[in-house]
N, C-alpha and C positions, 0 to 999 in steps of 0.2 A: 817349505819352499826356500827357506834361508840356506839350507844345505845345498840345494841345487844352484843357487846364486853363487855360493862360495865355490862350488865345483866349476861353474862357468868362468870364474876368475882365474882358475888354474888351467883350464882347457878351453881354448878359443873355438874348438869344434862344437861345443855344446850349443844346441838350439832348442827352444821350447815352443811347442805347438799346442794350441787349445781349440776345441770345437765350441767356442763361445761360452765357456764355463770358467769357473775359478775366480770370479770377481771377489775382491778383498783377500785373495790368496796369492795371485800371480803378480801383483803390482810391483813387488820388490824386484823381481827378475826383469819385468818389462821396463821398469824405470832405469835399471842398471844397464840393460843390454837391449835397447829398442830394436836394433837391427838384427837381433837374434831371437826375436819373439814374433810369432805369427798366430793370429786368430783367424782360423780358416772358415769361421761361421759354423752353423749347425750342419756339419758335413763330416762325420767321423770317418767314413770310408775314404773320402778324399784326403783327409788328414793322414791316414795310414799309408796311402799311396804316395803322397808328397814326402812323407818321412822316409820311405824306401828310396825314392829318388835322391833325396838329400844325402842319405847314407852312402849311396853309390858315388856321390860327389865328394865324400870325405867328411861330412858332418856327422855328429852323433846326436840324433834327434830324440827328444823326450816328448811324448804325446800324452797330454793330460785330459782326463775326462772322468765322469762318474762311471763306476765299475761296469754297470750293465751296458752302457753305451760303448765304453772302451773295449770290452771283450766281445760284443756281439754285432754292433752296427758295422764295424770294419773288419769282421772276422775273415772274409775271403781275401781282403787286401793284405791283412797281416800274414795269412798263410802263404799266399802266392808271391808276396813281395819280400817282406823281412825274413820270414822263416825259410822259404824255398831257396833264397840266395844267401842265407845266413848273414844278414846285415845287422849292424848294431843299433837297432831301433828299440827304444825303451817305452813301453806302454805303462804310464803311471795311472793306476785305477784307484780312485778314492771312493770310499763308501762300500767296501766289500760286505757281503751279508746283508744285514738290515740297517746299515748306516744311514740310509734314507728311508727308514721305516714308514714314516707318515705319508710318504709320496706314493705308496702303493706298489703293487707287483711290478709295474714297469720299471721301478727303480730298485727293486730287491735283487741284488747280485748274488744269487744262490745257485747258479750253474757255471759261473765264470771259471773257477778252478778246473772243473771237468773239461770244458771246451778248450781252454788254453793248454791243459796237459795233453790233449789229443793231437796238438800240432807238433809234428816232428821238429826237434831242435829249438822249441820255445821253452825257455826257462821260466819257472813260476816261483815267485818269492813273496813271502808275507811276513814281515817283521812283526814281533808281538806287541810292540808299543812304540810311542813316538821317540823315546830315548834311543832306540836302536835303528831308527830310520837313517841318520847320517852314515853310520857304518854300513848299513845295507846299501845305501846309494853308492858309496865308494866301491863296494864289492860289485854291484851291478855295472858300474861304469867300466870295469876292467874286462867284462865278458865280451868275447868277440861276436856273439850272435844276439838274437833278439831276446828281450826279457819282459815278462808281465809282472809288474810290481803292484801287489795288492795292499792297499792301505785302508784302515778304518777311519771313521770320522772322529772318533773319540779314542785316541791312543792311550788309554789308561795305563799308568806305569805299573810294571811288575817288578817290584824291588826284590822279590825272592829269587828272581833269575839274575844272577850276578854276572854272567858272561856277556860279552858284547856279541853283536850279530857276527856270525861266521858262516861263510858260504858253505852250504851243504851239511852243516852241523846239526846234530840232534842233541838237544840239551835236556837235562833231567833235574827236576826239583823234588826232593824228598827221597824216601827209600821204603818200598813196601811191595807186596806181591799183587797189589791192585794198581793198574796203570790207567791214568787218564791221558789220552793222547790228543793233542790239539795244535792249533797254529793261529797266527795272526791275532786279531783283536779278541778272540775267544780265550786267549791265554789267561787274561785276568780273571775271567769267570771260572775257568778250570782251577786256577790257583785258589780262588775263594772256596770252591767246593772241596779242594784238598784240605784246607785248614779246618773245615767243618767235619770232614771224615776223620781226620787225625784226632780231633777233639772227642769224637765218638768212639775212638779206639780201633779204627780200621786203618791199618798201615797202608799208605798210598804214596805213589810217585806220580808226578806230572811229566810227561814226555812232550817236549815242545819241538815241533818241526817248523823250520822257517823256510827251507828250500824244498818245495814240493816237486819240482822238476828242474834238473835231473835229481833223482832221489837216491840217497845212499842207504840201501837196504841193510848192509852189514851193520851200520850203526844202530838201526832200529832193532835188528836181531839181538845185539848186545844189550840194548836197553830193556828189551822184553824178556830176556833169558830167565830172570828170577820170578817172572809174573805168571800167575795162574788165571788172571782175568784182566782183560783190557777193554776200556770203554773209549771209543773215539767221540770227540765232541767238536762240532763244527757248525758255523752259520752258513750252511750250504746243504744241498741235497745229499742224501747218504750215498748216492751214486756218483762216482767219479772224483770224489775228494779224498781226504785222508783216510776215511773209513774204507774206501776201496783199496788204497795203497796198503793199509795194514792187513786187510783180509787177504790180499794177494801174497803178501810177505809171509803171513802165518801159514797159508796153504802151501806155498812153493818151498819154504824152508823147513816145513814140518815142525813148527813150534807148538809145543803143548800148552796152548793158552786159549782160553775161551774169549770170544769177542762179542761185544754189543756195540752197535753203531747208533749214535745220537746225532740227529740232523733233521732236515726237513723231509717229511714223507713225500710220496709221489702225488702231490696235490698242491694247488695254490691256496694259501691261507684265506679263510673266509672273512677275516677282519684285518684292519691295518692300524698301526699305532706307532709309538716310539720304539726304539731299538730294544729297550728293556721289556716293553710289553710284548713285542714279537718273540723275544726269546722265551718268555713265559708261555706264550700261546703255543709254540711248537715244542716246548719241553727241553730247551737247552740252557735254561737259567741254572744258577748254582743249586737251588733247592731241588730242581728236577734231576740234576746230575747225581746229587747225594741220594735221593730216593731210589734211583735206578741202581746205584752202586750198592746200597744197603740191601736191596731185594736180591741182588745177584751174589753178593759176597758171602752172605751167611750160609747158603747151601754148599758153596765151595769150601768155606772154612771148616765145615763139619765133615 
């Protein structure tokens, strides 16, 4: 939130809206700019409608909520307001994936990328760690249309990724013909799996996607060109997220690369727990990624 407060100091059009969430997070902004802070109450749909109206009047509204609520409770309003009229509304969604794992399925944001990518003109951005959020926020602020900004609750640092956030960029860590493709908070897990695979003698690269819409397929084609096997890893259903993007790209561009998608199956988990527990439960923790990679890489290598 410090980055947004600094942004508001530079741009007096910035206004922050919340649907009665974000306590112990939003106070810095609210204290600094009380006339540019609005708590709309538990009414996300109203928040998105208000934001569209504010944008029409020249404001640049940032709407803060838990990712499930931010992406789905005000979906029609985001589509028919901000997106239809290409207004600079920024939806700041915290707790993507299993960020609120213990709160159960109502708080598991595992369809949000799919539904937001389905809206024409809606940009979808997921920086891989907290260190890249300020640069991502700066890039988001310059966009003329609406943006869905997906954040994790624990932005574990990814020091192996040396580049800053760049709008539309596909970043690569390592060099091998096995690719782990991921985004957002799952990047740290994928990089952990990469170090384990490298130690076992399987040359691997991690392809990090931060801008899921609009998506630069040419960059992904270049990153995948040397690869014979790709595994997408996401804290999201396998439908509609990066797994779908990669599958479409491989098929449409004729890339000779086998694909396995790791994510949630088409079912709600029967148990709930911490983010780490949920990753293990659905098979997207680092050990599960390594096991999948090893089972697939050996036949290809032979």
